[in-house]
C-alpha positions in Angstrom: -62.4 100.6 -72.1 -58.7 99.3 -69.7 -56.0 97.4 -71.7 -57.0 94.5 -68.8 -60.6 94.6 -69.7 -59.1 94.5 -73.5 -57.8 91.7 -72.4 -60.5 89.7 -71.0 -62.2 89.9 -74.3 -59.8 88.9 -75.7 -59.6 85.4 -73.6 -63.1 84.8 -73.9 -63.4 84.9 -77.4 -66.0 87.8 -77.0 -67.1 87.7 -80.9 -67.1 91.6 -81.3 -64.1 91.8 -78.4 -65.6 94.5 -76.1 -65.7 96.9 -79.4 -68.4 96.7 -81.2 -67.0 97.0 -84.0 -64.5 95.7 -87.1 -62.3 93.4 -87.2 -59.6 96.6 -88.6 -59.8 98.6 -85.3 -60.3 95.0 -83.4 -56.4 95.1 -84.8 -55.3 98.2 -84.0 -56.6 97.8 -80.5 -55.0 94.6 -79.7 -51.9 96.0 -80.5 -52.0 99.6 -78.6 -53.1 96.2 -75.8 -50.0 94.3 -76.5 -48.0 97.5 -76.2 -49.5 98.7 -73.3 -49.0 95.7 -71.9 -45.1 95.9 -72.8 -44.6 98.6 -71.4 -46.7 97.4 -67.6 -43.4 95.7 -67.4 -41.4 99.1 -66.9 -43.2 100.2 -64.3 -42.5 100.4 -60.8 -43.7 97.1 -58.4 -46.0 99.9 -57.0 -47.0 100.7 -60.3 -45.9 104.6 -60.8 -44.5 105.9 -64.2 -43.4 103.8 -67.2 -41.5 106.9 -68.2 -38.8 108.5 -67.5 -35.7 110.0 -67.8 -32.5 108.3 -67.2 -31.0 111.3 -65.9 -33.8 111.8 -63.9 -33.4 108.6 -62.4 -28.8 108.6 -62.1 -28.8 110.7 -59.0 -31.9 109.0 -56.8 -31.5 108.0 -52.9 -32.1 104.0 -52.1 -33.7 103.9 -49.5 -33.8 100.3 -47.4 -37.4 99.2 -46.0 -36.6 101.1 -42.5 -36.8 104.4 -45.1 -32.7 104.5 -43.7 -30.5 106.0 -46.8 -28.4 103.5 -48.9 -27.0 104.9 -51.8 -28.2 106.0 -54.6 -28.9 105.4 -58.5 -25.5 105.3 -60.3 -26.5 104.8 -63.3 -28.7 102.6 -65.1 -27.8 99.2 -68.2 -30.2 98.7 -71.0 -30.3 96.1 -73.3 -30.3 97.6 -76.3 -32.1 94.8 -78.0 -35.1 94.2 -76.2 -35.3 97.7 -75.0 -35.9 96.8 -71.6 -33.2 97.7 -68.4 -31.5 95.7 -67.2 -30.8 96.8 -63.7 -30.2 99.6 -61.5 -26.5 100.1 -60.7 -26.4 101.7 -57.4 -23.3 102.9 -55.9 -22.8 103.0 -51.7 -20.5 105.3 -51.1 -17.2 105.3 -51.5 -15.1 107.9 -51.8 -15.2 110.5 -55.3 -16.2 107.4 -57.4 -13.0 106.0 -56.7 -12.5 102.4 -55.7 -16.3 102.3 -55.8 -17.8 98.9 -56.8 -21.9 99.6 -58.1 -23.9 97.0 -57.4 -26.7 95.7 -60.4 -30.4 95.8 -58.6 -33.4 94.4 -60.5 -35.5 97.6 -61.8 -38.9 96.0 -60.9 -37.3 96.1 -56.4 -37.1 99.9 -57.0 -39.7 101.4 -56.5 -40.1 105.3 -56.6 -42.0 106.9 -53.1 -42.8 110.3 -53.5 -42.5 111.5 -49.7 -39.0 109.9 -49.2 -37.5 111.4 -53.2 -36.2 108.8 -54.0 -36.1 104.5 -54.6 -36.7 102.0 -51.9 -36.0 99.0 -52.3 -37.1 95.3 -49.4 -33.4 94.6 -49.5 -31.5 94.9 -45.5 -27.7 95.8 -45.4 -26.3 92.3 -44.7 -27.7 91.8 -47.9 -26.5 94.0 -50.2 -23.1 93.9 -48.1 -23.3 89.9 -49.6 -24.4 91.1 -52.5 -22.9 91.2 -56.7 -20.6 94.5 -57.1 -18.4 95.5 -60.2 -16.5 98.0 -61.4 -19.2 100.4 -63.8 -17.1 100.0 -66.2 -17.6 96.2 -66.2 -21.6 95.8 -66.2 -21.7 96.4 -69.7 -18.4 94.6 -70.7 -19.5 91.7 -73.1 -22.8 92.9 -73.6 -23.8 93.0 -69.4 -23.0 88.7 -69.8 -19.3 89.5 -67.9 -19.6 86.7 -65.7 -23.3 86.7 -65.9 -23.7 90.4 -64.3 -27.4 89.7 -65.4 -28.5 86.3 -64.5 -26.1 86.1 -61.3 -27.5 89.3 -60.6 -30.9 88.2 -60.5 -30.8 85.1 -59.3 -29.1 86.0 -55.6 -32.4 89.1 -55.3 -34.3 85.5 -56.6 -36.6 87.9 -59.2 -37.2 85.9 -62.1 -36.4 86.8 -65.4 -37.7 89.3 -67.4 -35.6 88.2 -70.5 -35.4 85.5 -73.2 
């Protein structure tokens, strides 16, 4: 039974929760459901992988909706306390990394396109040109709250907060 079906049975108050099993087994399956739903939060908008190595993401090309390469994922900033990705740090060019600013972009905006071998973001050049940008070291300073980096980033891109 899929996690969504389990959720429907639970929401409807189904006596045996669609399992026909003991309450103990139901509790275990509900725990599995909660973990599955938690993992669903980490997928891209098209539902791609729930798990990927950060080392595989780093250096991956990023394209706009028009298919134009606009940069690369330079790093990923993690929230160690909530086990969530704070954002992807995108780079759009710089000379050997000197003086380059990094653009934190909510992970949920990145959608992996297998044909391109990179991520597609629904952002145009003008939006990116005016986006908040930081030195890489500043993205984690004060737990990413330097100048409210995360709040500023999510507000700028009009993305709902996924943390508490």
